[in-house]
C-alpha positions as a printed Julia matrix, in Angstrom:
264×3 Matrix{Float64}:
  -8.85  -18.67    1.67
 -10.22  -18.07   -2.05
  -8.29  -19.57   -4.77
  -8.61  -16.42   -6.44
  -7.75  -14.06   -3.54
  -4.0   -12.65   -2.88
  -1.75  -14.08   -0.02
  -1.14  -10.96    1.89
   1.44  -10.7     4.65
   1.77   -7.42    6.79
   5.49   -7.23    8.51
   4.02   -5.26   11.58
   6.28   -3.87   14.29
   5.25   -2.5    17.4
   5.05    1.48   17.94
   4.82    1.79   14.44
   2.34    2.68   11.92
   1.5    -0.49   10.92
  -1.69   -0.69   13.08
  -3.47    1.52   10.42
  -2.84   -1.33    7.49
  -4.4    -3.56    9.55
  -7.45   -1.66    9.71
  -7.32   -1.07    6.05
  -7.23   -4.63    5.65
 -10.09   -5.13    7.68
 -12.06   -2.92    5.67
 -11.02   -4.54    2.44
 -12.22   -7.99    3.62
  -9.42   -9.79    2.36
  -7.31  -12.79    4.07
  -4.12  -11.56    5.39
  -1.32  -13.04    8.05
   0.69  -10.81   10.31
   4.49  -11.6    10.75
   5.74   -9.64   14.1
   8.81   -7.73   15.04
   9.68   -5.83   18.14
  12.0    -2.81   18.66
  15.08   -3.1    20.45
  14.16   -1.94   23.97
  16.87    0.35   24.52
  17.69    1.77   21.13
  13.91    1.47   19.98
  15.04    0.44   16.53
  13.72   -2.05   14.33
  15.14   -5.18   14.21
  18.03   -6.12   11.3
  15.67   -8.76   10.31
  13.19   -6.52    8.92
  16.27   -5.8     6.1
  15.64   -8.63    5.01
  12.12   -7.84    3.92
  12.9    -4.53    2.84
  16.37   -2.94    2.66
  15.57    0.17    4.84
  14.29   -1.87    7.48
  11.05   -0.19    7.9
   7.45   -0.67    8.92
   4.8    -1.46    7.71
   5.76   -3.49    4.78
   3.44   -5.96    3.06
   4.0    -8.95    1.11
   1.5    -9.9    -1.97
   1.55  -13.36   -3.82
  -0.98  -12.91   -6.41
  -3.53  -15.6    -6.83
  -1.26  -18.41   -8.58
   1.75  -16.66   -8.68
   5.05  -17.81   -6.59
   5.41  -17.75   -2.81
   8.94  -17.13   -2.87
   8.72  -14.13   -4.99
   5.99  -11.53   -3.22
   5.6    -8.3    -4.45
   7.43   -6.08   -1.32
   5.6    -2.8    -0.74
   6.48   -0.14    1.64
   5.46    3.3     2.35
   1.77    3.76    4.08
   0.15    5.67    1.33
   1.72    3.49   -1.71
   0.53    0.46   -0.09
  -2.73    1.81    0.84
  -3.25    3.08   -2.75
  -2.17   -0.5    -4.19
  -4.44   -2.32   -2.2
  -7.83    0.04   -2.86
  -6.98   -0.28   -6.22
  -6.64   -3.75   -6.47
  -9.0    -5.06   -4.26
 -12.8    -5.06   -5.24
 -13.95   -3.55   -1.59
 -11.59   -0.8    -2.18
 -14.08    0.91   -4.21
 -16.1     1.58   -1.22
 -13.37    3.47    0.59
 -12.73    6.02   -2.63
 -15.08    8.88   -3.21
 -16.66    9.18   -6.58
 -14.17   11.02   -8.66
 -15.9    13.12  -11.69
 -18.63   15.2   -11.74
 -21.76   13.75  -13.92
 -20.71   14.78  -17.69
 -17.03   16.01  -16.72
 -15.35   12.51  -16.92
 -11.59   12.87  -17.84
 -11.76   16.52  -17.72
  -9.54   19.29  -16.14
 -11.38   20.43  -13.0
 -14.16   17.82  -13.45
 -13.03   16.33  -10.11
 -15.42   16.14   -7.41
 -14.56   18.24   -4.53
 -14.68   14.85   -2.39
 -11.84   13.13   -4.72
  -9.62   16.14   -4.71
  -9.51   16.26   -0.77
  -8.84   12.11   -0.91
  -6.16   12.56   -3.19
  -4.92   15.24   -1.17
  -5.05   13.66    2.52
  -3.47   10.35    0.65
  -0.16   12.21    0.93
  -0.81   15.21    3.21
  -0.73   12.76    6.42
   2.9    11.29    5.59
   3.74   14.27    4.02
   2.77   17.38    5.81
   1.57   16.12    9.31
   3.54   13.39   10.64
   6.9    15.25    9.93
   6.0    17.63   13.09
   4.88   14.77   15.09
   8.34   12.6    14.37
  10.18   15.69   14.99
   8.61   16.22   17.99
   9.16   12.83   19.59
  12.84   12.82   18.33
  13.28   16.43   20.11
  11.96   15.08   23.34
  14.71   12.29   23.46
  16.84   15.32   24.4
  15.21   15.52   27.78
  14.94   11.39   28.5
  17.31    9.95   30.71
  18.92    8.14   27.6
  21.13   11.48   27.91
  23.73   11.85   30.52
  23.02   13.19   33.66
  25.16   16.32   33.5
  24.13   17.92   30.29
  20.41   16.58   30.19
  19.78   20.24   31.81
  20.96   21.86   28.83
  19.61   19.67   26.07
  16.35   19.65   27.82
  16.28   23.62   27.37
  17.23   23.01   23.76
  14.59   20.87   23.7
  11.86   23.2    25.25
  13.1    26.22   22.93
  12.78   23.96   19.54
   9.37   22.66   20.73
   8.27   26.22   21.66
   9.84   27.99   18.61
   9.04   25.25   15.43
   7.25   22.52   16.57
   4.33   23.59   18.57
   3.14   26.65   16.21
   3.11   23.98   13.39
   1.25   21.8    15.49
  -1.52   24.5    16.09
  -1.47   25.61   12.41
  -2.18   22.19   11.19
  -5.06   21.32   14.06
  -6.54   24.63   13.22
  -6.25   23.38    9.09
  -7.86   20.32   10.03
 -10.33   21.89   12.15
 -11.72   23.9     9.42
 -11.63   21.12    6.68
 -13.81   19.25    9.24
 -16.24   22.09    9.04
 -16.59   22.38    5.15
 -16.41   18.19    4.28
 -20.09   18.39    4.21
 -19.88   15.13    6.51
 -18.48   13.38    9.27
 -14.92   12.99    7.7
 -12.58   14.95    5.99
 -13.77   14.05    2.43
 -17.25   13.91    3.13
 -20.13   11.48    4.84
 -18.43    8.31    4.13
 -14.94    6.62    5.43
 -12.49    6.3     3.15
  -8.52    4.9     2.6
  -7.23    8.78    3.63
  -8.96    9.08    7.07
  -7.68    5.33    7.65
  -4.03    7.39    7.08
  -4.79   10.12    8.64
  -5.71    8.04   12.03
  -2.34    7.48   13.2
  -1.14   10.73   13.56
  -4.16   11.95   15.12
  -5.0     9.13   17.54
  -1.67    8.78   18.52
  -0.66   12.35   18.57
  -3.73   13.47   20.52
  -2.37   12.21   23.75
   0.83   14.55   23.08
  -0.45   17.88   21.79
  -1.01   19.07   24.99
   2.37   18.67   26.11
   3.69   20.76   23.38
   2.61   24.55   24.6
  -1.28   26.33   25.9
  -4.07   25.71   23.27
  -7.14   28.28   23.57
  -9.44   27.12   26.08
  -6.67   25.0    28.14
  -6.69   21.93   25.94
  -6.38   21.14   21.97
  -9.52   19.42   22.28
 -11.34   22.95   23.5
  -9.27   24.61   20.46
 -10.0    22.5    17.89
 -13.66   20.55   18.79
 -14.12   19.21   15.32
 -10.71   17.43   15.31
 -11.47   16.01   18.88
 -14.82   14.8    17.38
 -13.12   13.56   14.46
 -10.77   11.28   16.91
 -13.28    9.76   18.83
 -15.19    9.13   15.78
 -11.99    7.04   14.27
 -11.55    5.19   17.34
 -15.52    4.17   17.25
 -15.1     2.77   13.76
 -15.62   -1.27   13.54
 -12.6    -1.79   11.78
 -10.49    0.28   13.73
 -11.85   -1.53   16.77
 -11.42   -4.82   14.64
  -7.64   -3.75   14.14
  -7.11   -3.19   17.9
  -8.2    -6.45   18.57
  -6.08   -8.15   16.01
  -3.08   -6.54   17.46
  -4.11   -7.36   21.07
  -4.48  -10.75   20.2
  -0.62  -11.04   18.7
   0.9    -8.76   21.02
  -1.35   -8.54   24.07
  -1.68   -5.19   24.42
  -1.92   -2.3    22.21
  -0.74    1.44   22.47
  -1.68    4.31   19.9
   1.54    5.66   20.31
   4.44    8.03   18.31
């Protein structure tokens, strides 16, 4: 490790959104360590030990010790968007993951930003703020149909769950997939912000890759599947999965945990 490099530790939890932070770190080409945590097999909750890292006991969380800093007092960052923005801003390779901000001659003016940069800023927040909540809601609702619900009441909770998914989750997921399909059609490139991979694409990778295996369970899509209804999104998912950095992140997880599953 170079003497001027920060020491970065990712506190990784299985079945969480941690994998895309590994991908980010791979793209940033910085040395890092991974500390592994596992969910309780019955409750699926994160272990209490994570609360010692961050009070909410969530993952991903990263600890950063600046070069020459006190290892006993790392900078602790939570929330995927925040830690992504922080790392991109502070690591030299991060510049490659951010589009050009200003149009020529428009530096520092309102409306002077490039379309690529405006898209980037939007998707840095959209991934968690707008899209992901519906997928989490679908996951939580589906628990009402699981064996964890007592057998005698499960028929009733299953009816309720199906109704919620049909009336609320499915229409909103369709709306977002249609929106993303249109955004990809107009991005002037293969990615959401243009021709180059950005940190926003890395953040978007989790809800799309993990959700892609469950979208068809929510309801009927035109053409028989979400992939046929929204072909640009399906193509984009395959593009993200084919990225070298994504593949390296999967290999890292397989090396430390034996397997990898992009799952909600």
